[in-house]
N, C-alpha and C positions, 0 to 999 in steps of 0.2 A: 923293703917296700914299707912305705909309710902307712898308718892307719887310714890316712884319707885315700891311698891308692888301692887298699884292700877291697876285694870283692866281698859280697854277702857270704858266698860260700867259704872264704877263709875267714870271715869274722865268725860265723857259727863253729866251725872247729875251734877257734880261739876261745870262744864264749863256753862252748861244752866243757873244754879243759878246765876253765875256771871254776865251772859249777862243781865239776867232779871234784876238783881240790877242795871245795868248800863242805864236802861230805854226802853231796847228792849223788845216786847212783849214775852210772853211765846211761842207762836207757832214759831214765828220767831226764837227764841232763840234755841228751839229743832232741828228746820231744818237747822239752820245756824252752829249749832255744828256736825250735821252728815255730812254736806257737807265738813267741815274742816277736820274730822276725817277721811273720805273717801279719800280725797286728801293726808292727811298724810299717809295712808294705802296704797295709789296708786291702790285703787278698786273705782268702781262705787258705788254711794251712796245705790242702791238697793242691792248691795254685801256686804255692811257694817255690817251686823249682824254676819256673819262668823268670823268678827274680835273682837267682843265684850267682849269675855272671855280672850282675848290675853292681852299682855302689851300695853302701851300707847305709840304711836310713838314719836320719839325724838321731831318732828317738830309741833305736836299738839298744846301744849301750847304757842309755838312762835305764832301761827295763833291765837289763842284765844286772846292774848295780842293786836294784831292788830285790832281784832274784838272788844275789848273794848273800843277802840279809836273811833268807829261808821265807820271804814273802811268796806264797804259791804263785806260780806264773798265771794261774787262771784268775786270780784276785787282780794281779797287774792289768790283765786284758779286761777283766768284767765278764768272760763267758768260759764256758769249758766246753770240750768236744766228748761225746759219750757214743760209742757204737756207730761212730760215723755223723752223728748230728750235734748241732750247736744248741748249747743250752746257756740262756742269759741268766747270770748270777746278780747278786746285789749284796750290798754290805750287811753281814750277819746271816748270809746264806750258804749252806753246808756245800762244799765242793764235791761233785761225784767223783768216786775213786775207783780204780781198775778192778777190784775184787767184786764189785757190786755187778759188773759187767758178767761174771760167770753165772752169777745168781739169775739175772735177767735172761740169759741165753737159755737157762733150765726151764725158766718160766715160759719163754715163747716157745719152745719145744712141747711143754705140756699144753698149752693152749692150741696149738696146732694139732696135736694128737686128738684132743677133745672134738675139734670141728671135724677131722676126719672121721672119727667114731660115731658122728651123728648128733654132736650138741652144735647147733647152728650159731649160738651167740654166747659163749662161756662167759661167766661173770667173775672178774677179778678184782681185789680191792687192794691198794696199796697204802699201808699203815706208814705213818711217819714219812710222807712222800718227799720231803725236801723240796727242791726246785723241780720236782716232776719227774726225775730221773727215770724210774722205772715205770711208772704209770705211762708217761709220754711214749717212751720206747715201745713198750707192750701194745699200744694203741696203734703206734706206726706200723709194727711187724705183724700185727694179727687184727687187720681192719674189724674183723668180725665180732672180736671181743668186745663186751660192755665193761669199760674200764672206769673204776672210781678210785679217787685218791684224796686222803685227809692229811693235813699239815697244820701243826700248832702255831707255829711262827707266822706272823702276819706277812712279814717281808718274803718269806719263803714261799708262802701260800700264793702272793701275788706274782712272784717270779714263775712258780709251776703254771699259773693260769695263763700267763703270757707264753711259755714254752708250750702249752697243750694247744694252742690255737690251731686250728684245721686237722686235729687228729681225731677229734671224738672223746677224749679223755675227759672225764668231769672231776675237777680238783675244787675241794672246800676247805676252807679253815676252821679248825676245830680240834678238839682233843680224841686223838686216836682210841683213848681207852673207852670212849661212848661212841664209836664210829657208827654211822650208817644204821641205826636201829631199824629201819624199814627194809633192809636186807638181810636180817637175821635168817639164819638157816638156809641161805639160798646161794651162797658163794661157791664157786668150782675151785677157786685159787686165791690164795692171800700171800701177798708178799709183802716183807718189812725189812727196813735197816734201821733199827731202833737205837737209842743211846745204849751202850753197853761197856763204857769204860769204868772201872771202878775208881771211885774218889782218890786222888792221889797217885796213881799209877801213871809213870812218866814213860812208858814203852814207846808210845807213838812218836812220830816224827814232829819237829819243831812245827812244821807246815799245818798239822791237825792240832796240836796243843796250843800254840799260840795265834792260830788265824782261824779255826773254824768255830762256830757258835758254841758256847758252852751247854746250851740247850740240847745239842744234837750230839754231845759227848757224853756227860756224865750220868752215870745211873746208880748211885748210892755205893755203899762200902765194897759189895760184891760184884757190883756191875749188872746184877740181875733185876733190879726194880723195875725197869720198862720192859723186859723180856718177860716176866711174870704177868705182867699187865697184858702184852701182847699175846700171850697164851690164853688168857681168858676171852679177849677181844676175837682172836680169831677162831676159837671154839665155838663162840657164840653166832660168827657170822658164815661160817663153812656149813655146806651141806654134808650128810653122811658120806664118807668117802673122799670128801674134799682134801685138798693139800695145801698145806703153809710152808712156804720157803722164808727162811729168818736168818738174817746176817747176824754173827756174834763175834766175839774175840778168839784168836787161836788158842787162847789161855782157858776157853770154855766148852771145848769140844768134848769132855765128858760131863760136865755139870749141867749144860743146857738140855741135852736129851733125857738125863736122869731127872731133872725138873719136869720136864713134859710127861715121862712115863709115869711119874708119881701121881699126877691128877686123874689118872683113869680115863681122860676123854681123848685118848689118841691110840689108834691101832698100832701105829708103827712111829718111831721118832729115833732118827739118827743123825750124826752131824759128821761132815766131811772137812778138810782143810780146804781153804781157797789160796790164792796167789799170796794173800797176806792174812786174812783172818779165817773165819770159818763159816759154814753154812749148816742150818739145820732143815731137814725135810721130815715132816710131820703129817700124818694121814688121820683126819677126823674118824673117830669110830661110830658107830649107829647109835649111840644113847642119845637122847633128847638134848638139845642145847639149852645151856644153862639160861635162866632168865637174863635179860638185859640189864 
């Protein structure tokens, strides 16, 4: 059978094999080929099965060749899917990662529990919001929540505001280190995926190191610069007993909780591994919030 005679289903199998041979995991290769094929067919990935028996769209193999250079599939198509929803991207905007889904699901469960226990409109803040991945998803899944997000990058903040349309999430452009002074001491939950890669560390995939914006990745020699800043900001924003969920590196499972415990501002701080990295859960103690 010639390439011209192949069905899209056969092309997907062939493309996934090529991507796996280029060092991309089998699961990621399958997901990426479906995303690229859906874009070439001008359908959502969930609707791709209706196209599988048909011909291969002309642009599909062009997209696959780009992906073989380790350009992320999401950058090729200009959008990403996170927990079933589409997020528009732009040049210089961080691509949502699967490990962030674990943190987001934890946050949703905590917000839903607050509503059940009698907090009718829990307040959540997303620091370093990127394209709005967590903030927008929380607003979609817990409509009762008051969701605020802040992002330093102008391009990412613009993308986040577009992604937030119709959800009620409020996204602003600004520095997370002085975020929302008007909310000091009132937040029930803070979530953040700050930069946490130490300068020079090359353990991340080429898709991250070569294509994600440096502003979203690098955080000093130890990778703790922005984590320290987020500790201070979250401590200021949270009400006593409020919770922080912070994404960090798998190599920081011991150092990040120790950093938090040393400040005296947290009654609990512990980290767990996620599918690729780590997540800190910290509970604000009942000491007065530090000055803004």
